[in-house]
C-alpha positions as MATLAB code, in Angstrom:
seq = 'MKYVVQVGEERIEVELDGDAARVGTEEARTDLADIEGTPVRLVTIGERTHRVVARRHPERGRYTLWLDGFRYEVEALDERTRAIRDLSAASGAAAGPAPLVAPMPGLVVRVNVQPGDTVRAGQPLVVMEAMKMENELRSPAAGVVRTVTAAPGTAVEKGALLVELE';
ca = [
      -3.353   26.426    0.324;
      -6.651   25.593   -1.479;
      -8.166   21.686   -0.514;
     -11.571   19.894   -1.309;
     -11.914   16.882    1.631;
     -14.659   14.978    0.941;
     -15.780   12.664    3.542;
     -18.640   10.264    3.371;
     -20.864   12.189    0.576;
     -20.081   16.073    1.947;
     -17.389   17.648    0.336;
     -15.399   20.391    2.380;
     -13.550   23.864    0.932;
     -10.385   23.811    3.071;
      -7.811   26.932    2.910;
      -4.473   26.259    4.948;
      -2.183   29.791    5.540;
       0.490   28.979    7.281;
      -0.682   27.829   11.005;
      -4.292   28.793    9.752;
      -7.317   27.154    7.954;
     -10.366   28.351    6.753;
     -13.294   26.248    6.527;
     -16.180   29.099    5.552;
     -16.245   31.963    6.897;
     -14.602   29.927    9.847;
     -10.804   30.445   10.739;
      -8.325   28.988   13.313;
      -5.390   28.022   14.582;
      -4.085   25.027   14.323;
      -1.006   22.726   14.583;
       0.218   18.637   14.000;
       1.928   17.141   16.772;
       3.104   13.256   16.478;
       3.559   11.268   19.627;
       6.865    9.610   19.914;
       6.648    5.323   19.317;
       2.913    5.226   18.080;
       0.791    6.004   14.945;
      -1.019    8.733   17.304;
      -0.969   12.486   15.878;
      -2.189   15.779   18.271;
      -4.403   17.738   15.924;
      -4.869   20.929   17.675;
      -8.335   23.903   16.074;
      -8.541   26.423   17.728;
      -8.704   24.985   21.626;
      -9.680   22.105   20.813;
      -6.739   19.100   20.474;
      -7.918   15.372   19.020;
      -6.176   12.006   18.510;
      -6.053   10.893   14.532;
      -4.375    7.992   13.019;
      -4.380    8.350    9.526;
      -3.418    5.192    6.653;
      -2.951    6.913    3.309;
      -3.835    4.401    0.074;
      -2.335    4.110   -3.192;
      -4.358    6.212   -4.784;
      -4.054    9.372   -4.457;
      -5.236   11.340   -1.701;
      -7.463    9.361   -0.275;
      -7.192    8.941    3.723;
      -8.402    6.703    6.245;
      -8.928    8.302    9.704;
      -9.370    7.152   12.777;
     -10.260   10.010   14.289;
     -11.247   10.139   18.468;
     -12.251    6.930   17.807;
     -14.732    7.276   14.737;
     -13.471    5.860   11.678;
     -13.788    8.044    8.130;
     -12.908    7.654    5.061;
     -11.543   11.142    3.517;
     -10.309   12.238   -0.034;
      -8.726   15.522    0.728;
      -7.036   16.926   -3.082;
      -5.825   20.497   -3.693;
      -8.213   22.481   -5.396;
      -6.865   22.218   -9.081;
      -6.347   17.759   -8.636;
     -10.656   17.372   -7.725;
     -11.449   19.598  -11.131;
      -9.475   17.298  -12.666;
     -11.005   14.600  -11.269;
     -14.744   15.728  -12.002;
     -14.576   16.483  -15.431;
     -12.448   12.838  -16.408;
     -15.183   11.235  -13.854;
     -17.952   12.817  -15.517;
     -16.573   12.232  -19.384;
     -16.015    8.881  -18.637;
     -19.296    8.096  -17.011;
     -20.133    4.955  -17.203;
     -21.823    3.715  -19.894;
     -23.336    0.313  -18.888;
     -23.587   -2.556  -15.715;
     -21.204   -1.727  -12.764;
     -20.446   -4.701  -11.153;
     -18.686   -4.465   -7.735;
     -15.972   -7.446   -7.795;
     -13.762   -7.972   -4.900;
     -10.549   -6.356   -4.046;
      -8.938   -9.378   -2.480;
      -9.628  -12.650   -1.590;
     -11.926  -13.315    1.880;
     -15.251  -14.041    3.486;
     -18.397  -12.418    2.397;
     -19.762  -11.710    5.692;
     -22.732   -9.704    4.692;
     -24.604   -8.401    1.616;
     -27.005   -5.610    2.191;
     -29.281   -6.123   -0.954;
     -30.926   -7.866   -2.849;
     -32.009   -8.409   -7.255;
     -33.941   -4.851   -7.996;
     -33.220   -2.530   -4.410;
     -32.042    0.960   -6.216;
     -28.951    1.875   -4.909;
     -26.763    5.561   -4.673;
     -23.593    5.870   -5.651;
     -21.223    4.622   -2.208;
     -23.990    2.853   -0.095;
     -22.461   -0.352    1.535;
     -23.662   -3.393   -0.608;
     -21.531   -6.094    0.650;
     -18.969   -7.048    3.699;
     -16.113   -9.108    3.550;
     -13.735  -10.569    6.424;
     -10.444  -10.271    4.966;
      -7.129  -10.920    7.115;
      -9.401  -10.893   10.390;
     -10.689   -6.898    9.082;
     -14.661   -6.712    8.261;
     -13.836   -4.826    4.650;
     -17.424   -3.022    3.293;
     -17.598   -2.680   -0.074;
     -19.290    0.837   -1.743;
     -21.812    0.204   -4.591;
     -19.675    2.099   -7.615;
     -22.773    3.771   -9.257;
     -26.044    4.476   -8.374;
     -28.312    2.319  -10.168;
     -30.440   -0.708   -9.813;
     -29.088   -4.205   -7.973;
     -29.467   -6.716  -11.108;
     -26.863   -9.768   -9.672;
     -26.417  -10.489   -6.806;
     -23.818  -13.061   -6.852;
     -22.295  -13.079   -2.935;
     -23.845  -15.250   -0.552;
     -23.192  -14.743    3.134;
     -20.512  -17.349    4.372;
     -18.971  -17.859    0.428;
     -14.949  -17.761    0.280;
     -14.161  -15.380   -2.820;
     -11.475  -14.798   -4.736;
      -9.775  -11.621   -6.003;
     -11.678  -10.103   -8.919;
     -15.181  -12.082   -7.732;
     -18.295  -10.615   -9.482;
     -20.148   -9.654   -6.241;
     -23.141   -7.630   -7.103;
     -24.237   -6.325  -11.021;
     -25.548   -3.099  -11.090;
     -27.835   -1.557  -14.094;
];
């Protein structure tokens, strides 16, 4: 089975066949084992073993991975689903200003942009604290910052406009 894995801006094609994985021309034996009573899994690729904790998001194929102490936002989809998602994203591109809204109630910790800044899709714009965790909110699209309504130290409700792009 072939998957398209996106880590940040990089897309990687991974082909799984039984206990083997292939990325490009490199192939390695793989194994996945749970550590009983913990959320930690041991992933062995070739001769190397990694500790991984995965948190599944509600959106299909989206995960937050903690791998050997580093955090990664990952999307892993089979190639058919990835192609369908790419086609629907291309046909449903935003025609007007793209707002960044608060996904939950919380406290604005940092604002990384100001009006007039040029941003790329996925660039961190605002950091919010909710339930004692910092959440980095990223740009939904490339563009120029039109307005910034978020200010550090401000409490916001779910759905509040933080940054508007044009």
